[in-house]
N, C-alpha and C positions, 0 to 999 in steps of 0.2 A: 254118633249127634244125642243121644237123648240124654247122657251124662254131660253134657256142655254147660256150665254154669251162666244162666243169662248176665250178662254186663249191662249194669244201667247206668246213664248218661241222663245229669238233669242240670240243673242253676243249683250250686252248693248255697248260696248267697239266699235264695231262695225258700231254700229247703229248713236250713235255720231259722230262716224268718218266719216261716209257717210252722213250727214248731214251738218257737218261742210264743206265737201268736197263742197256740189252743193250750199251752200249760196257762196263760194270761188270761184265757178266755176261761177257763176251767175254775180259775182262783176266784175272777168276777161273779161266775156265776151260784159260788159254794157260799160267797157272802153276800150277795143278792138273797139265796133261800135263806140264811141265818139271820139275816140283818134287813134288810131290804120290807117295803112297805109297800103295800096294792094301793092302786093297778101301775105305782111308777117302776118297781122292781119288774113288773112282767114286760111294759115295755123296755127297760134298761136289759133282760136278757131275751129278748125281741131282738130288738139290735145287734147285740153279741152273737146273737145264732146268724143273722143274716151276714155280718162278719165275716165270720168263721167261714160261712159257706164260700163269699168269694175266695178266702185265703186258699182255703184246701181246694179250690177249684183252678186258681192260678199259680200258686205255689209249689201244694202240697202232689197233686197229680200227675203234672206234664211232667215227661221222661220217653227219653227215646232207648229201649229195652233190646239190646241184639241180643238173639235166644238161637236156639243147637239149628230151627230151619228156616229162620227169617228173621226178620225187623219188626217191632211193633211199637207204634207211635202213638203214647196217650197227650193228646191233646185237653183243653180244658172240658170238652164236650164230646167228641168224639175218640174213636182209638183205629187205628189203621195197623193194618200188616199185611208187611211184603215180604212172602218169601224171597231167599236170595236170589234163587234162577229168574226173577220178577223184577229185580232191583235193575235200574239200570244207575243214569246219571246223581250222585251225588253234590249237591251244586251248596255253596255258601255266599249269602250276602248278608242281610240283616239277621235272617235264619237260617236254618240248613232246611232245604227241598228235595225231598227224592222221588224221581222221577222212576212209573210204572206202566210201560205205553203208554198210554194217553193220558193218563192220570199223574196229578202230580200232588204230593202228600208237603204241606209245609208244617215243619216242626215248632213248638211254641218254645222248646227248650233244648238243650242250650242256645242261646241268641248271643251275636255279635254286634254290641251299641255301635254306632260310630265312631263314639268317643275311644271306644275299646279298639276298631278297626282301626283310626288314624293312628294312635300309638303305635300297634305292631307294624302299623305300614314306615315308619318312621324309625322304629328299631332295623329295621330291616335295609334301610334305603344308607341309614346311616353306616350299617356293616356293610353293603356293596362297598361303600366310598374310603373303606379303609384298607388302605393295599400292607399295612405290616401285620396283619390277621395271619395268622396259620390255617390251613385247612379247616382243622378241628374248632377255632374259636371262630371263624365264618360259618359251619355248623350251626354250632353253638347260638349265635346270634341271627340265623337266618328262622332258630325255631324257636327264638326269644320274636318273631316277626309274625307266628302265626297266633291265633286266638282259639280260646277251647273250640269252639263252633269249627274253625279249622280243623285241629285233633280230632274231634270226633267223626266230622265228615271223612277224613284218611280212615280210622281205623275203621268206619262202616264201608269203605271202597277195599278194603284189604278182606273185610271179611267177606263180602259178596264174592271179591275172587277166589276165593279160597274154599267160600262152602257151598258156591253157583251148581256145582252138578249134583252136590248131595241133598237137594232139598229141592221138594216140588210143591205144587198149589197153588192157589189164583191171589189177588189183590183182595184185600177188604177191608170197606172204611164203614164202619159201623157205631151208632149212638151209644155212647155208655149209660146203663141204664143208674148206675151210681151219681152219676154225674148230674141227669135227668131229677132223680130224686131228690138230690140236694139242690138243685134251682125250684122242685118246687115246693120244699121245705121253707127254701127262704120266701117264697110267692106268699105259702101261707103265715109265716109269722111279721110279713110287712100289712096283710091281709088284720092282723091281730093287733096290730101296732094302730094301724086307723080307725077298728072299730073301738078299740080303748081309749085312744084319742078325741073320738067323736061323741063317748058316751062318759067319759071322764069330768 
């Protein structure tokens, strides 16, 4: 079990957007350092920093990581770890929810928007009404009726059933020190903006 490579599930759109923002922020920070004038450059850099923290917490950090011994859920501020033997129902509404005894862990990503779910349901309903489909075509159509969140939930359920007897431990939910440090940095930057605005 120790050599099982973790599988990471996240929103690819958010991931790409997050890294695109990081590149944008770095280029702007360099431009402010080279050509900016005080105190406006400091204010602009602080605003960039605050937005970057927000992007990190909501686009880059969130993920579901299927590990050898259990599933790790990274939400914006907290991290939950559920061993496979403690994982109960895996349900999907607009988000994936993992049940572990009395505890419920709602996953930030991947999510199924109401529009995405409605489109998937419409595709599945259309396929169910078509009598001319072969069994293989019907299976493909039914697969098209699932969202990314549905696929991830099915994958986690399969891993739970496969690895339940090979894992031990208890469910834990902890605050992320990285996330809390990022929030503290954002608060300090906001304070810097206020001070500069009042003294400028």
